[in-house]
C-alpha positions in Angstrom: 31.6 -17.4 -26.0 28.7 -15.8 -27.9 26.9 -12.7 -26.9 24.1 -14.7 -25.2 26.5 -16.8 -23.2 28.6 -13.8 -22.2 25.7 -12.8 -19.9 24.9 -16.3 -18.7 24.9 -17.0 -15.0 24.6 -20.1 -12.8 22.9 -19.2 -9.5 23.5 -22.1 -7.2 21.3 -22.8 -4.1 21.8 -26.5 -3.2 19.4 -26.7 -0.3 17.2 -23.6 -1.0 15.0 -24.5 -4.0 13.9 -21.2 -5.6 10.9 -22.9 -7.2 9.5 -24.4 -4.0 6.6 -23.0 -2.0 8.0 -20.5 0.5 7.2 -21.4 4.1 7.8 -25.2 3.7 10.5 -26.6 6.0 13.8 -24.8 5.4 12.2 -22.7 2.7 12.5 -19.1 3.6 14.5 -15.9 2.8 17.2 -17.6 0.8 14.7 -19.2 -1.5 13.0 -15.9 -2.1 16.4 -14.1 -2.6 17.6 -16.6 -5.3 14.3 -16.6 -7.1 13.8 -12.8 -7.1 17.4 -12.1 -8.0 17.3 -14.6 -10.8 14.1 -13.2 -12.3 15.3 -9.6 -11.9 18.6 -10.4 -13.6 16.7 -12.1 -16.4 14.7 -8.9 -17.0 18.1 -7.1 -17.3 19.2 -9.4 -20.1 21.0 -12.3 -18.3 20.4 -16.0 -19.1 19.8 -17.4 -15.6 20.0 -21.0 -14.6 19.2 -21.6 -10.9 20.5 -24.9 -9.7 19.2 -26.7 -6.7 18.9 -30.3 -5.4 15.9 -32.5 -6.3 14.1 -33.3 -3.0 11.0 -35.1 -4.3 10.9 -37.6 -7.3 7.7 -36.2 -8.6 9.1 -32.7 -8.9 9.7 -31.4 -12.5 13.5 -31.3 -13.1 13.2 -28.0 -14.9 10.9 -25.2 -14.0 10.7 -22.3 -16.5 10.0 -19.1 -14.7 10.4 -16.8 -17.7 12.1 -16.9 -21.1 15.5 -16.3 -19.6 15.2 -17.8 -16.1 14.7 -21.4 -15.0 15.2 -23.6 -12.0 17.1 -26.9 -12.6 16.8 -29.6 -10.0 19.8 -31.9 -10.0 19.8 -35.4 -8.6 22.4 -35.5 -5.8 21.7 -38.1 -3.2 18.1 -39.4 -2.5 15.2 -37.5 -4.0 13.7 -36.7 -0.7 13.9 -34.0 2.0 17.4 -34.0 3.7 18.1 -31.6 6.5 20.6 -28.9 5.5 23.2 -30.1 8.0 23.2 -33.5 6.2 23.3 -32.3 2.6 27.0 -31.6 2.4 27.8 -35.3 1.9 26.0 -35.1 -1.5 27.9 -32.1 -2.8 30.4 -34.1 -4.9 27.3 -35.6 -6.7 25.9 -32.1 -7.1 29.1 -30.9 -8.8 29.1 -33.9 -11.1 25.4 -33.5 -12.0 25.9 -29.8 -12.8 28.8 -30.4 -15.0 26.9 -33.2 -16.8 24.0 -30.9 -17.4 26.2 -28.2 -18.7 27.8 -30.6 -21.2 24.5 -32.0 -22.3 23.1 -28.5 -23.0 26.5 -27.3 -24.5 26.2 -24.4 -22.0 28.9 -22.0 -21.1 28.5 -19.8 -18.0 30.3 -16.5 -17.6 29.9 -16.4 -13.8 28.7 -18.5 -10.8 26.8 -17.0 -7.9 26.5 -19.3 -4.9 24.2 -19.1 -1.9 24.9 -20.5 1.6 28.1 -22.3 2.6 27.1 -25.7 1.1 26.7 -24.1 -2.3 29.9 -22.1 -1.7 31.8 -25.3 -1.5 30.3 -26.4 -4.8 31.2 -23.0 -6.3 34.9 -23.3 -5.3 35.0 -26.7 -7.0 33.5 -25.3 -10.2 35.8 -22.3 -10.0 38.8 -24.7 -10.3 37.2 -26.8 -13.1 35.7 -24.0 -15.2 38.0 -21.0 -14.5 35.2 -18.5 -14.3 34.5 -15.9 -11.5 32.6 -17.0 -8.4 30.5 -14.7 -6.3 29.1 -15.9 -2.9 26.4 -14.8 -0.6 26.5 -16.4 2.9 22.8 -15.8 4.0 24.0 -17.0 7.5 27.5 -17.1 9.1 28.3 -20.2 11.1 30.7 -18.1 13.3 27.6 -16.0 14.3 25.0 -18.7 14.4 27.0 -21.0 16.7 27.2 -18.2 19.3 23.4 -18.2 19.6 22.7 -21.9 20.0 23.5 -24.3 22.8 24.1 -27.5 20.8 26.8 -27.2 18.1 26.2 -29.6 15.2 28.8 -32.1 13.9 29.1 -30.3 10.6 30.3 -27.0 12.4 34.0 -27.4 11.8 33.5 -28.2 8.1 31.1 -25.2 7.7 33.5 -22.8 9.3 36.4 -24.0 7.1 34.3 -23.7 4.0 33.1 -20.2 4.9 36.7 -19.1 5.4 37.7 -20.6 2.1 34.8 -18.8 0.3 35.8 -15.4 1.7 39.5 -15.9 0.8 39.1 -17.7 -2.6 35.9 -16.6 -4.2 36.2 -13.6 -6.5 33.8 -11.5 -4.4 31.5 -12.0 -1.4 28.2 -10.2 -1.4 27.3 -8.9 2.1 23.7 -7.9 2.4 24.4 -5.3 5.1 27.3 -3.4 6.7 26.8 -5.4 9.8 27.3 -8.7 7.9 30.5 -7.4 6.3 31.8 -6.4 9.8 31.1 -9.9 11.0 33.0 -11.4 8.1 36.0 -9.3 8.8 36.0 -9.8 12.6 35.0 -13.5 12.7 36.0 -15.1 9.4 39.0 -13.5 7.6 40.7 -10.2 6.9 41.3 -11.5 3.3 39.1 -11.4 0.3 36.8 -8.9 -1.6 33.5 -7.9 -0.1 30.8 -5.8 -1.8 27.7 -4.7 0.0 24.5 -5.3 -2.0 21.3 -5.5 0.1 18.4 -8.0 -0.4 15.3 -6.6 -2.0 11.6 -6.9 -2.1 8.8 -6.4 -4.6 7.7 -2.9 -3.9 4.7 -3.2 -6.3 3.3 -6.3 -4.8 3.8 -5.3 -1.2 1.9 -2.1 -0.5 -0.7 -2.6 -3.3 -3.5 -3.1 -0.7 -4.5 -0.8 2.1 -5.3 -1.8 5.7 -9.1 -1.5 5.4 -9.2 -3.7 2.3 -6.8 -6.2 3.8 -8.8 -6.5 7.0 -12.0 -6.9 5.1 -10.4 -9.7 3.0 -9.2 -11.5 6.2 -12.3 -10.9 8.2 -10.5 -8.8 10.8 -12.5 -6.0 12.5 -11.3 -2.4 12.0 -10.5 -1.9 15.7 -8.5 -5.1 16.2 -4.9 -4.7 17.3 -3.0 -7.2 15.1 0.5 -8.3 15.9 2.0 -10.4 13.1 4.9 -12.9 12.8 5.8 -14.5 9.5 8.5 -17.1 9.0 9.7 -20.5 9.6 9.1 -22.4 12.9 12.7 -22.6 14.3 13.9 -21.8 17.8 16.4 -19.3 16.4 13.5 -17.3 15.0 12.5 -16.3 18.6 8.8 -16.9 18.3 8.7 -17.8 22.0 10.0 -14.3 22.9 7.2 -12.8 20.8 4.5 -14.9 22.5 5.7 -14.2 26.0 6.1 -10.5 25.2 2.5 -10.2 23.9 1.2 -12.1 27.0 3.2 -9.8 29.3 1.9 -6.6 27.7 -1.0 -4.5 28.9 -2.9 -5.7 25.9 -3.0 -9.3 27.1 -6.5 -9.2 28.3 -7.9 -6.8 25.7 -10.5 -8.4 23.5 -9.3 -6.4 20.5 -5.9 -8.1 20.5 -5.0 -10.7 17.9 -1.6 -12.4 17.4 -1.1 -14.1 14.0 1.8 -16.5 13.7 2.2 -17.5 10.1 4.4 -20.1 8.5 5.2 -23.8 8.7 5.0 -27.0 6.6 4.3 -30.6 7.5 3.5 -32.1 10.9 6.3 -34.2 12.3 9.2 -32.3 10.6 11.4 -30.2 12.7 9.4 -27.0 12.1 6.2 -29.0 12.9 7.8 -29.9 16.2 8.7 -26.3 17.0 5.1 -25.2 16.1 3.7 -27.7 18.6 6.1 -26.3 21.2 5.0 -22.7 20.4 1.3 -23.8 20.6 2.0 -25.2 24.0 3.5 -21.9 25.2 0.6 -20.0 23.7 -1.8 -22.2 25.8 0.5 -21.8 28.9 0.3 -18.0 28.9 -3.5 -18.0 28.2 -3.3 -16.6 24.6 -5.0 -19.5 22.7 -8.2 -17.6 22.0 -6.3 -14.6 20.8 -3.7 -16.4 18.6 -4.2 -17.6 15.0 -1.9 -20.1 13.2 -2.8 -19.8 9.5 0.0 -22.1 8.4 2.0 -21.3 5.3 0.8 -18.0 3.9 0.8 -18.1 0.1 2.4 -15.4 -2.2 -1.0 -13.9 -3.0 -2.1 -13.7 0.7 1.2 -12.5 2.1 0.8 -8.8 1.2 -2.7 -8.9 2.6 -1.5 -10.1 6.0 1.3 -7.5 6.2 -1.1 -4.7 5.3 -3.7 -5.9 7.9 -1.2 -5.8 10.8 -0.6 -3.0 13.2 3.0 -4.2 13.7 5.1 -7.0 12.4 7.6 -8.6 14.8 10.9 -10.2 13.8 12.3 -11.6 17.1 15.1 -13.7 15.5 18.2 -14.5 17.6 20.2 -13.5 14.5 19.4 -12.5 10.9 22.1 -11.6 8.3 19.4 -9.4 6.6 15.8 -10.3 7.3 13.5 -10.3 4.3 10.3 -10.3 6.4 11.3 -6.9 7.8 11.4 -5.2 4.4 8.3 -7.0 3.1 6.4 -5.6 6.1 8.0 -2.2 5.7 7.1 -2.1 2.0 3.5 -2.8 3.1 3.6 0.3 5.2 3.7 -1.7 8.5 6.2 -0.8 11.2 8.5 -3.5 12.4 9.8 -4.5 15.8 13.0 -6.5 15.4 15.9 -7.9 17.3 18.8 -5.5 17.4 21.1 -7.9 15.6 22.8 -8.4 12.2 21.1 -7.0 9.1 18.0 -6.0 11.1 20.1 -3.1 12.4 20.4 -2.0 8.8 16.9 -2.5 7.5 15.0 -1.2 10.5 15.8 2.3 11.6 15.0 2.5 15.3 12.3 5.1 16.2 11.9 6.0 12.5 10.6 2.8 10.7 10.0 0.7 13.8 11.8 -0.3 17.0 14.8 -2.5 17.8 15.0 -4.7 20.9 17.7 -7.0 22.4 17.1 -10.6 21.2 15.4 -12.9 23.7 14.5 -9.9 25.9 10.8 -10.5 26.6 10.4 -7.2 28.6 11.9 -5.1 25.8 9.7 -6.6 23.1 6.7 -6.3 25.3 7.4 -2.6 25.9 8.0 -2.0 22.1 4.7 -3.7 21.2 2.9 -1.5 23.8 4.4 1.7 22.4 3.2 1.0 18.9 -0.2 -0.4 19.7 -0.9 2.5 22.1 -0.1 5.3 19.6 -2.0 4.9 16.3 -0.7 8.2 14.9 2.9 7.3 15.5 2.3 3.8 14.2 1.0 5.3 10.9 4.1 7.6 10.7 6.4 4.7 11.3 4.7 2.8 8.5 5.0 5.7 6.1 8.7 6.1 6.9 9.2 2.4 6.5 7.6 2.3 3.0 9.8 5.2 1.9 13.0 3.6 3.1 12.2 0.4 1.1 11.4 2.3 -2.0 14.7 4.1 -1.8 17.0 1.2 -0.9 15.5 -2.3 -1.3 13.7 -2.8 -4.6 14.7 -6.1 -6.4 15.4 -4.2 -9.7 17.8 -2.0 -7.8 19.5 -5.0 -6.2 19.8 -6.7 -9.6 21.3 -3.6 -11.1 24.0 -3.5 -8.4 24.7 -7.2 -8.9 24.7 -6.7 -12.7 27.4 -4.1 -12.4 29.4 -6.3 -10.0 29.2 -9.3 -12.3 30.3 -7.3 -15.4 33.3 -5.9 -13.5 34.3 -9.5 -12.5 33.8 -10.9 -16.0 35.9 -8.1 -17.4 38.4 -8.5 -14.5 38.6 -4.9 -13.6 40.3 -5.0 -10.2 40.3 -1.3 -9.6 36.5 -1.2 -9.8 36.2 -4.3 -7.6 38.4 -2.7 -4.9 36.1 0.3 -4.9 33.1 -2.0 -4.4 34.7 -3.8 -1.5 35.9 -0.7 0.3 
């Protein structure tokens, strides 16, 4: 293996296309993570190929992001949108397509980093065929997810088995928070290596605009009280809790109140159906005139929305990490989040924002009131939030930690790895 190939990595994200527009159906935090990690690693000297599944025939099969970083879309199953719970059936095709691409390009990878359980299965197959280290990031644990939903999908038993295999057989698992590591140990397996490396955010892009400029850009009055949600339309994201919490607050009838619910893709898809449900709840509680649905918020606009908000609410039923929280915090905006998973790690209660029990409308309502009622405290929370992100969650810092982990695995230094997984 030559010097260039000795730092060549395959980042695999079967269902989360790193080159797609964020905010489309099933395009969220994982897509951002893979793209940002890939580009940051490339800046640190890695040759990065990010593999995903082609979901539209007109999509370019290769997207070059920078000299050392590209997205490669492999044909595995139909070139159309397939819900993630149905993608697993095409994983054998994905493995074959990746190996064919590797041979055609005469490419040798020194390490594979897989994302989400579907990709994890692919990684374990490649681990056997190529005999190179495999790192895995779950992004979501089935053992946790299935506790928060009423209808368990058919794929559940397969997913749980694969997640256990990943922990026990991959060379290392990357947990994005101490809470996620604890869930792996208590709910998945006591075996396997785990290293904690958080997700990151672009601390130069988020925080580059102040509130006055942001509000002027969006046409929002200076005295408006802005409550912001950003993310996919999915019942597990808890948007209903947010809407009912705002409507139950003392600000409900105040003309200065504005609720912004950003995100979404195409009508008729599952997220479009959830958006229609949320719009119905907004009408039911009399919030239609005070609520804006801007749709998918583009990369250039996103920092503006965060900066314009008085508070960003992340009411998810569960989040392994929660990128939206640190994006808002990087923008100097306090966050109210569910007291679950990685949000317990990113948001410091009473210092950078507030934590509330998931699905607890009264608790979220009280938290929203506390921040909207005290502008000085709100500013202090925002200042603290920005400082925390600068210290812990920059993408360059995340990539540096992953770089060190990868190199230890490639060199097979077990003593170093055991320190990382302690």
